[in-house]
PABAVO-841015 format. One line per 4 residues: number of its first residue (from 1); their letters; for each residue z, x, y of C-alpha. Coordinates in nm, 2 decimals, always signed. Layout:
# PABAVO-841015
NUM) a) Z/X/Y; ...
# end
This chain:
# PABAVO-841015
1) xxxx) +3.45/+12.44/+12.02; +3.09/+12.51/+11.92; +3.18/+12.47/+11.55; +3.35/+12.14/+11.63
5) xxxx) +3.04/+12.01/+11.82; +2.81/+12.12/+11.54; +3.03/+11.95/+11.28; +3.05/+11.62/+11.47
9) xxxx) +2.67/+11.63/+11.54; +2.60/+11.68/+11.17; +2.78/+11.34/+11.09; +2.49/+11.17/+11.28
13) xxxx) +2.74/+10.95/+11.45; +2.71/+10.90/+11.83; +2.95/+11.14/+12.01; +2.98/+11.25/+12.38
17) xxxx) +3.19/+11.52/+12.54; +3.47/+11.37/+12.75; +3.30/+11.03/+12.78; +2.98/+10.82/+12.82
21) xxxx) +2.85/+10.72/+13.16; +2.78/+10.39/+12.98; +2.91/+10.32/+12.63; +2.63/+10.30/+12.38
25) xxxx) +2.56/+9.99/+12.18; +2.74/+9.99/+11.84; +2.99/+10.24/+11.72; +3.05/+10.56/+11.92
29) xxxx) +3.29/+10.85/+11.97; +3.41/+11.10/+12.23; +3.58/+11.44/+12.20; +3.76/+11.64/+12.46
33) xxxx) +3.98/+11.94/+12.51; +4.33/+11.84/+12.63; +4.51/+12.17/+12.65; +4.61/+12.47/+12.45
37) xxxx) +4.87/+12.58/+12.19; +4.84/+12.95/+12.21; +5.04/+13.20/+12.01; +5.22/+13.43/+12.25
41) xxxx) +5.35/+13.77/+12.14; +5.51/+14.03/+12.37; +5.43/+13.81/+12.67; +5.06/+13.81/+12.59
45) xxxx) +4.84/+13.52/+12.46; +4.77/+13.69/+12.12; +4.58/+13.39/+11.97; +4.41/+13.13/+12.18
49) xxxx) +4.39/+12.77/+12.04; +4.22/+12.48/+12.21; +4.38/+12.14/+12.14; +4.21/+11.81/+12.20
53) xxxx) +4.12/+11.47/+12.06; +3.84/+11.31/+11.88; +3.82/+10.93/+11.93; +3.59/+10.70/+11.75
57) xxxx) +3.53/+10.33/+11.81; +3.40/+10.11/+11.53; +3.37/+9.75/+11.44; +3.32/+9.84/+11.07
61) xxxx) +3.65/+9.75/+10.90; +3.55/+9.96/+10.60; +3.59/+10.26/+10.84; +3.33/+10.46/+10.64
65) xxxx) +3.31/+10.68/+10.96; +3.67/+10.80/+10.90; +3.57/+11.00/+10.59; +3.27/+11.15/+10.77
69) xxxx) +3.47/+11.26/+11.07; +3.76/+11.40/+10.87; +3.51/+11.60/+10.65; +3.36/+11.74/+10.97
73) xxxx) +3.71/+11.83/+11.11; +3.80/+11.99/+10.77; +3.51/+12.23/+10.82; +3.62/+12.37/+11.15
77) xxxx) +3.96/+12.27/+11.27; +4.33/+12.20/+11.20; +4.38/+11.83/+11.27; +4.59/+11.52/+11.22
81) xxxx) +4.51/+11.15/+11.24; +4.71/+11.04/+11.54; +4.65/+10.67/+11.55; +4.44/+10.37/+11.44
85) xxxx) +4.45/+10.08/+11.68; +4.27/+9.75/+11.71; +4.15/+9.68/+12.07; +4.17/+9.31/+12.13
89) xxxx) +3.96/+9.32/+12.45; +3.66/+9.49/+12.28; +3.70/+9.41/+11.92; +3.68/+9.78/+11.83
93) xxxx) +3.90/+9.97/+11.58; +3.99/+10.29/+11.77; +4.06/+10.59/+11.56; +4.21/+10.90/+11.72
97) xxxx) +4.25/+11.26/+11.58; +4.42/+11.55/+11.74; +4.25/+11.88/+11.66; +4.31/+12.25/+11.72
101) xxx) +4.04/+12.51/+11.71; +4.04/+12.88/+11.79; +3.93/+12.94/+12.14
# end
């Protein structure tokens, strides 16, 4: 997880672990561990993998942030873009990635 945190921090976008006590002004993101996807061999957790999500909320329809975040994820994780949604109540575009990192 440390590599993921370092990579997201390097984007200079606003991120918090799990959530914000109060959402910041402007665009922002969160990342969180959701579970595991371990490799089990001979009834032993041979490889530990942490699975989680990165969510980013933006009002920038160019979604320039998307390339920055995906570049960060490329440097440290296996990942997939899970969804892009428009949130009517806030006006944000919500991007969500699912990642896996060695634990």
